[in-house]
C-alpha positions in Angstrom: 7.9 -21.6 2.5 8.3 -17.7 3.7 10.0 -15.1 2.5 12.6 -15.4 4.8 13.5 -19.1 3.6 13.4 -17.6 0.2 16.0 -15.3 0.9 18.0 -17.9 3.1 17.4 -20.3 0.1 19.6 -17.3 -2.5 21.6 -16.6 1.0 22.9 -20.0 -0.3 22.9 -20.4 -3.3 24.0 -17.4 -4.4 25.7 -15.9 -1.9 27.4 -12.3 -3.5 24.0 -11.9 -5.4 22.6 -12.2 -2.1 24.4 -9.7 -0.3 24.0 -7.2 -2.6 20.7 -7.3 -2.6 21.1 -5.9 1.0 21.6 -2.2 -0.5 17.9 -2.2 -1.6 16.3 0.5 -0.6 13.1 -0.8 0.0 12.4 -3.6 1.5 9.5 -4.7 -1.5 11.5 -4.2 -4.1 14.7 -6.4 -2.0 11.6 -9.0 -1.7 11.2 -8.8 -5.4 14.7 -9.4 -6.5 15.4 -12.3 -4.5 12.6 -13.6 -5.6 14.3 -13.2 -9.5 17.5 -14.7 -8.1 15.4 -17.7 -6.2 14.2 -18.4 -9.4 17.3 -19.0 -11.0 18.8 -20.9 -8.2 15.7 -23.3 -9.2 17.0 -23.9 -12.2 20.8 -24.1 -11.5 20.2 -26.8 -9.3 18.6 -29.1 -11.7 21.4 -30.3 -13.5 23.2 -31.3 -8.9 19.1 -33.2 -8.8 19.9 -35.8 -11.9 22.1 -37.2 -14.1 20.7 -37.7 -17.4 20.2 -34.5 -20.2 16.4 -35.6 -20.9 15.4 -35.9 -17.6 17.2 -32.5 -16.4 15.2 -30.9 -19.7 12.0 -32.3 -19.0 12.3 -30.4 -15.3 13.4 -27.1 -17.1 10.3 -28.0 -19.4 8.0 -27.8 -16.1 9.6 -24.7 -15.0 8.5 -23.0 -18.8 5.6 -24.1 -18.3 5.1 -22.1 -14.8 5.6 -19.5 -16.8 1.9 -19.2 -18.7 1.0 -18.9 -14.8 3.2 -16.4 -13.6 2.6 -13.8 -16.5 -1.3 -14.5 -15.9 -0.9 -13.8 -12.6 -2.0 -17.5 -11.4 1.4 -18.9 -10.1 1.0 -22.5 -9.1 -0.4 -22.4 -5.6 1.8 -23.3 -2.9 5.2 -22.9 -4.7 6.5 -20.2 -3.1 9.4 -19.6 -5.5 6.6 -19.3 -8.0 4.2 -17.2 -6.2 7.0 -14.9 -5.4 7.9 -14.4 -8.8 4.5 -13.8 -9.9 4.4 -10.9 -7.7 7.4 -9.1 -8.8 6.4 -9.7 -12.7 2.9 -8.3 -12.1 4.1 -5.5 -9.5 7.1 -4.7 -11.6 5.9 -5.1 -15.4 8.3 -7.5 -16.1 8.9 -9.4 -19.5 9.0 -12.9 -20.2 11.4 -13.0 -23.1 14.7 -12.8 -20.4 12.8 -15.6 -18.4 12.4 -17.7 -21.4 15.9 -17.4 -22.9 17.6 -18.4 -19.4 15.4 -21.4 -19.8 16.8 -22.5 -22.6 20.0 -21.2 -22.2 20.1 -24.0 -19.1 18.5 -26.8 -21.5 21.3 -26.1 -23.9 24.2 -26.4 -21.0 23.1 -29.5 -19.7 23.4 -31.2 -23.6 26.7 -29.3 -23.5 26.4 -25.9 -25.7 28.4 -23.2 -24.2 27.3 -20.9 -22.1 25.1 -17.8 -23.6 26.4 -15.4 -21.6 23.4 -12.2 -22.6 20.6 -15.1 -21.3 22.3 -16.7 -18.8 24.0 -13.1 -17.4 22.9 -9.9 -19.0 19.1 -10.6 -19.1 19.1 -11.4 -15.6 21.0 -8.6 -14.2 18.8 -6.2 -16.6 15.9 -7.7 -14.9 17.3 -7.2 -11.3 17.5 -3.3 -12.5 13.8 -3.3 -13.4 12.4 -4.3 -10.7 14.7 -1.8 -8.2 14.3 1.6 -10.9 11.7 0.3 -13.9 11.9 0.0 -17.5 14.7 2.2 -20.0 18.1 1.2 -18.5 18.6 -1.7 -20.0 21.2 -0.7 -22.1 23.5 0.7 -19.4 24.0 -2.7 -17.7 24.9 -4.8 -21.1 28.4 -5.2 -20.2 28.3 -5.3 -16.8 26.2 -8.3 -16.9 28.9 -9.3 -19.8 31.7 -9.2 -16.6 29.5 -11.1 -14.2 29.4 -13.8 -16.6 32.9 -14.0 -17.6 33.8 -14.3 -14.3 31.3 -16.9 -13.5 32.6 -18.5 -16.0 35.8 -18.6 -15.4 37.1 -15.8 -17.5 38.5 -13.3 -15.1 40.9 -11.6 -16.3 38.6 -10.8 -19.5 35.9 -9.5 -16.7 38.2 -7.0 -15.4 39.6 -5.6 -18.5 36.1 -5.2 -19.5 35.4 -2.4 -16.9 36.7 0.1 -18.9 33.8 -0.2 -20.8 31.3 -1.1 -18.2 32.4 1.7 -15.8 31.3 4.8 -18.0 28.1 3.2 -18.8 27.1 2.7 -15.4 27.0 6.8 -15.1 23.2 6.8 -16.4 22.2 4.3 -13.9 20.2 5.7 -11.6 21.8 4.8 -8.0 18.5 2.8 -6.8 19.6 0.3 -9.7 23.1 -0.2 -8.8 22.4 -3.1 -5.8 20.9 -5.3 -8.9 25.3 -4.8 -10.8 27.1 -4.4 -8.0 28.1 -8.3 -7.7 29.9 -7.6 -10.4 32.5 -5.7 -7.9 33.4 -9.2 -6.6 34.7 -11.0 -9.4 38.0 -12.5 -8.4 37.0 -12.0 -4.7 37.4 -15.4 -2.3 34.1 -16.5 -0.8 35.6 -15.5 2.8 37.3 -12.6 1.5 36.6 -10.3 5.1 36.2 -7.0 2.9 33.0 -8.3 0.4 30.8 -6.2 2.2 32.9 -3.0 2.1 33.8 -3.9 -1.5 30.5 -4.1 -2.5 29.6 -0.6 0.3 32.4 1.7 -2.0 31.1 0.0 -5.0 27.6 1.5 -4.7 28.6 4.3 -3.2 30.5 5.2 -6.3 28.6 3.5 -9.1 31.7 1.4 -10.4 32.1 -2.3 -10.7 
């Protein structure tokens, strides 16, 4: 699977974040952002491929084991998502804890536990911001990540109400990092809405969701 194929995978599995990633200014940074999203797409797909929680948990355990190679700079050969993720981790100095927390949250979900908004949405958004702008901006996107999580779990009105808290915090975020956050501007916007790209352009220009 080539870099273009990873891009296609994310475009199909996660169109909102794929669209927001188009605003990343550097091709290398965009590729690293897509690697993060492709990894998440793999995790999200597991419950659609197996019907028994134990089998799903075994697959998640496999991904957790692969983190050893990813963070040692030695990914499983021939696995394009792991190879791209390893490149992103090494190039951006990403930390392991959010990846571990995300996998654990997925295991919890297959056993019926509630969504862990911070593990599922805040941590990945913070990792995306680090890809685009380096470390030190994690606190600025906590509320924006929770907005996205609320919307993804059907709590759109709560998400909209949180914009009043999220947007002031985003003022401290470098403009280069905003494409990792911009998709939160699409809460409640239908997938076939022709204004989606325009909404994202406006959000990126203002630095607001």
